[in-house]
VEXDREN-471774 format. One record per residue: residue number from 1; residue in one letter; z, y, x of N, C-alpha, C, O in turn. Coordinates in Angstrom, 3 decimals. Example, Ala and Ser with C-alpha at 12.3 -4.5 7.8 and 13.67 -1.06 7.14 Angstrom:
! residues 2
@pos = 1&code = a&n_up = 7.800&n_north = -5.690&n_east = 13.190&ca_up = 7.800&ca_north = -4.500&ca_east = 12.300&c_up = 7.800&c_north = -3.300&c_east = 13.200&o_up = 8.465&o_north = -3.319&o_east = 14.236
@pos = 2&code = s&n_up = 7.080&n_north = -2.250&n_east = 12.850&ca_up = 7.140&ca_north = -1.060&ca_east = 13.670&c_up = 7.870&c_north = 0.030&c_east = 12.900&o_up = 8.039&o_north = 1.138&o_east = 13.409
! end
This chain:
! residues 35
@pos = 1&code = m&n_up = 5.204&n_north = 1.717&n_east = 7.968&ca_up = 6.100&ca_north = 0.766&ca_east = 8.274&c_up = 6.930&c_north = 1.010&c_east = 9.539&o_up = 7.713&o_north = 0.168&o_east = 9.979
@pos = 2&code = s&n_up = 6.736&n_north = 2.103&n_east = 10.052&ca_up = 7.553&ca_north = 2.542&ca_east = 11.274&c_up = 8.922&c_north = 2.897&c_east = 10.967&o_up = 9.762&o_north = 2.947&o_east = 11.865
@pos = 3&code = q&n_up = 9.240&n_north = 3.180&n_east = 9.598&ca_up = 10.558&ca_north = 3.671&ca_east = 9.375&c_up = 11.430&c_north = 2.385&c_east = 9.124&o_up = 12.620&o_north = 2.527&o_east = 8.841
@pos = 4&code = v&n_up = 10.907&n_north = 1.223&n_east = 9.213&ca_up = 11.674&ca_north = 0.067&ca_east = 8.940&c_up = 12.238&c_north = -0.584&c_east = 10.288&o_up = 13.020&o_north = -1.534&o_east = 10.274
@pos = 5&code = l&n_up = 11.782&n_north = -0.004&n_east = 11.403&ca_up = 12.118&ca_north = -0.496&ca_east = 12.672&c_up = 13.729&c_north = -0.655&c_east = 12.817&o_up = 14.249&o_north = -1.639&o_east = 13.345
@pos = 6&code = y&n_up = 14.413&n_north = 0.388&n_east = 12.306&ca_up = 15.793&ca_north = 0.358&ca_east = 12.468&c_up = 16.640&c_north = -0.671&c_east = 11.565&o_up = 17.852&o_north = -0.877&o_east = 11.632
@pos = 7&code = v&n_up = 15.669&n_north = -1.284&n_east = 10.674&ca_up = 16.236&ca_north = -2.317&ca_east = 9.722&c_up = 16.219&c_north = -3.680&c_east = 10.316&o_up = 15.138&o_north = -4.165&o_east = 10.652
@pos = 8&code = p&n_up = 17.307&n_north = -4.323&n_east = 10.470&ca_up = 17.328&ca_north = -5.702&ca_east = 10.979&c_up = 16.488&c_north = -6.651&c_east = 10.247&o_up = 16.538&o_north = -6.696&o_east = 9.018
@pos = 9&code = r&n_up = 15.758&n_north = -7.375&n_east = 10.895&ca_up = 14.713&ca_north = -8.398&ca_east = 10.360&c_up = 15.319&c_north = -9.305&c_east = 9.299&o_up = 14.791&o_north = -9.530&o_east = 8.210
@pos = 10&code = r&n_up = 16.539&n_north = -9.831&n_east = 9.742&ca_up = 17.422&ca_north = -10.762&ca_east = 8.966&c_up = 17.797&c_north = -10.147&c_east = 7.496&o_up = 17.751&o_north = -10.800&o_east = 6.453
@pos = 11&code = l&n_up = 18.129&n_north = -8.946&n_east = 7.591&ca_up = 18.504&ca_north = -8.231&ca_east = 6.277&c_up = 17.240&c_north = -7.883&c_east = 5.534&o_up = 17.251&o_north = -7.906&o_east = 4.304
@pos = 12&code = l&n_up = 16.133&n_north = -7.555&n_east = 6.215&ca_up = 14.974&ca_north = -7.354&ca_east = 5.437&c_up = 14.541&c_north = -8.520&c_east = 4.806&o_up = 14.297&o_north = -8.489&o_east = 3.600
@pos = 13&code = e&n_up = 14.402&n_north = -9.622&n_east = 5.504&ca_up = 14.028&ca_north = -10.975&ca_east = 4.886&c_up = 14.842&c_north = -11.437&c_east = 3.736&o_up = 14.305&o_north = -11.865&o_east = 2.715
@pos = 14&code = e&n_up = 16.175&n_north = -11.355&n_east = 3.887&ca_up = 17.169&ca_north = -11.754&ca_east = 2.970&c_up = 17.099&c_north = -10.959&c_east = 1.702&o_up = 17.290&o_north = -11.511&o_east = 0.618
@pos = 15&code = t&n_up = 16.818&n_north = -9.622&n_east = 1.806&ca_up = 16.709&ca_north = -8.698&ca_east = 0.694&c_up = 15.312&c_north = -8.882&c_east = 0.019&o_up = 15.159&o_north = -8.761&o_east = -1.196
@pos = 16&code = r&n_up = 14.370&n_north = -9.163&n_east = 0.831&ca_up = 13.045&ca_north = -9.481&ca_east = 0.159&c_up = 13.177&c_north = -10.750&c_east = -0.675&o_up = 12.816&o_north = -10.737&o_east = -1.852
@pos = 17&code = t&n_up = 13.617&n_north = -11.706&n_east = -0.180&ca_up = 13.948&ca_north = -12.958&ca_east = -0.807&c_up = 14.637&c_north = -12.973&c_east = -2.107&o_up = 14.241&o_north = -13.586&o_east = -3.098
@pos = 18&code = h&n_up = 15.800&n_north = -12.182&n_east = -2.019&ca_up = 16.654&ca_north = -11.785&ca_east = -3.064&c_up = 15.858&c_north = -10.991&c_east = -4.256&o_up = 15.926&o_north = -11.267&o_east = -5.453
@pos = 19&code = l&n_up = 15.171&n_north = -10.056&n_east = -3.724&ca_up = 14.470&ca_north = -9.230&ca_east = -4.844&c_up = 13.390&c_north = -10.248&c_east = -5.430&o_up = 13.270&o_north = -10.265&o_east = -6.655
@pos = 20&code = q&n_up = 12.670&n_north = -11.015&n_east = -4.735&ca_up = 11.669&ca_north = -11.958&ca_east = -5.206&c_up = 12.227&c_north = -12.756&c_east = -6.390&o_up = 11.694&o_north = -12.876&o_east = -7.494
@pos = 21&code = k&n_up = 13.455&n_north = -13.311&n_east = -5.955&ca_up = 14.064&ca_north = -14.251&ca_east = -6.914&c_up = 14.740&c_north = -13.536&c_east = -8.050&o_up = 14.882&o_north = -14.067&o_east = -9.152
@pos = 22&code = e&n_up = 15.147&n_north = -12.347&n_east = -7.770&ca_up = 15.888&ca_north = -11.631&ca_east = -9.047&c_up = 14.814&c_north = -10.810&c_east = -9.897&o_up = 14.675&o_north = -11.063&o_east = -11.094
@pos = 23&code = a&n_up = 14.113&n_north = -9.900&n_east = -9.313&ca_up = 13.073&ca_north = -9.147&ca_east = -10.049&c_up = 12.055&c_north = -8.751&c_east = -9.053&o_up = 12.255&o_north = -7.755&o_east = -8.356
@pos = 24&code = p&n_up = 10.996&n_north = -9.445&n_east = -8.935&ca_up = 9.894&ca_north = -9.150&ca_east = -8.052&c_up = 9.360&c_north = -7.841&c_east = -8.243&o_up = 9.168&o_north = -7.118&o_east = -7.265
@pos = 25&code = r&n_up = 9.078&n_north = -7.428&n_east = -9.510&ca_up = 8.276&ca_north = -6.231&ca_east = -9.789&c_up = 9.307&c_north = -5.044&c_east = -9.518&o_up = 9.015&o_north = -4.088&o_east = -8.800
@pos = 26&code = e&n_up = 10.376&n_north = -5.168&n_east = -10.071&ca_up = 11.502&ca_north = -4.094&ca_east = -9.870&c_up = 11.749&c_north = -3.938&c_east = -8.307&o_up = 11.872&o_north = -2.791&o_east = -7.880
@pos = 27&code = g&n_up = 11.828&n_north = -4.958&n_east = -7.464&ca_up = 12.266&ca_north = -5.026&ca_east = -6.094&c_up = 11.244&c_north = -4.326&c_east = -5.534&o_up = 11.540&o_north = -3.348&o_east = -4.847
@pos = 28&code = v&n_up = 9.891&n_north = -4.676&n_east = -5.713&ca_up = 8.834&ca_north = -3.827&ca_east = -5.038&c_up = 8.764&c_north = -2.321&c_east = -5.153&o_up = 8.402&o_north = -1.535&o_east = -4.277
@pos = 29&code = g&n_up = 9.245&n_north = -2.003&n_east = -6.605&ca_up = 9.351&ca_north = -0.576&ca_east = -6.956&c_up = 10.312&c_north = 0.122&c_east = -6.197&o_up = 10.128&o_north = 1.232&o_east = -5.698
@pos = 30&code = l&n_up = 11.455&n_north = -0.624&n_east = -6.109&ca_up = 12.703&ca_north = 0.045&ca_east = -5.393&c_up = 12.300&c_north = 0.236&c_east = -3.899&o_up = 12.593&o_north = 1.274&o_east = -3.306
@pos = 31&code = w&n_up = 11.621&n_north = -0.786&n_east = -3.300&ca_up = 11.329&ca_north = -0.626&ca_east = -1.775&c_up = 10.391&c_north = 0.444&c_east = -1.653&o_up = 10.488&o_north = 1.238&o_east = -0.717
@pos = 32&code = a&n_up = 9.433&n_north = 0.543&n_east = -2.570&ca_up = 8.282&ca_north = 1.648&ca_east = -2.380&c_up = 9.024&c_north = 3.025&c_east = -2.626&o_up = 8.678&o_north = 4.049&o_east = -2.037
@pos = 33&code = g&n_up = 10.010&n_north = 2.985&n_east = -3.484&ca_up = 10.789&ca_north = 4.400&ca_east = -3.806&c_up = 11.633&c_north = 4.832&c_east = -2.614&o_up = 11.859&o_north = 6.000&o_east = -2.297
@pos = 34&code = r&n_up = 12.069&n_north = 3.741&n_east = -1.997&ca_up = 12.981&ca_north = 4.072&ca_east = -0.767&c_up = 12.190&c_north = 4.855&c_east = 0.289&o_up = 12.752&o_north = 5.719&o_east = 0.962
@pos = 35&code = r&n_up = 10.880&n_north = 4.560&n_east = 0.439&ca_up = 10.053&ca_north = 5.136&ca_east = 1.402&c_up = 10.226&c_north = 6.825&c_east = 1.191&o_up = 9.604&o_north = 7.604&o_east = 1.913
! end
């Protein structure tokens, strides 16, 4: 998770919340794929 340091916590939390509301499974897959 060291690569997420440059990502603002606000954006990260907002994105996580949005993904959880829209598509939890797909969201997790996208985040895992972005690594």
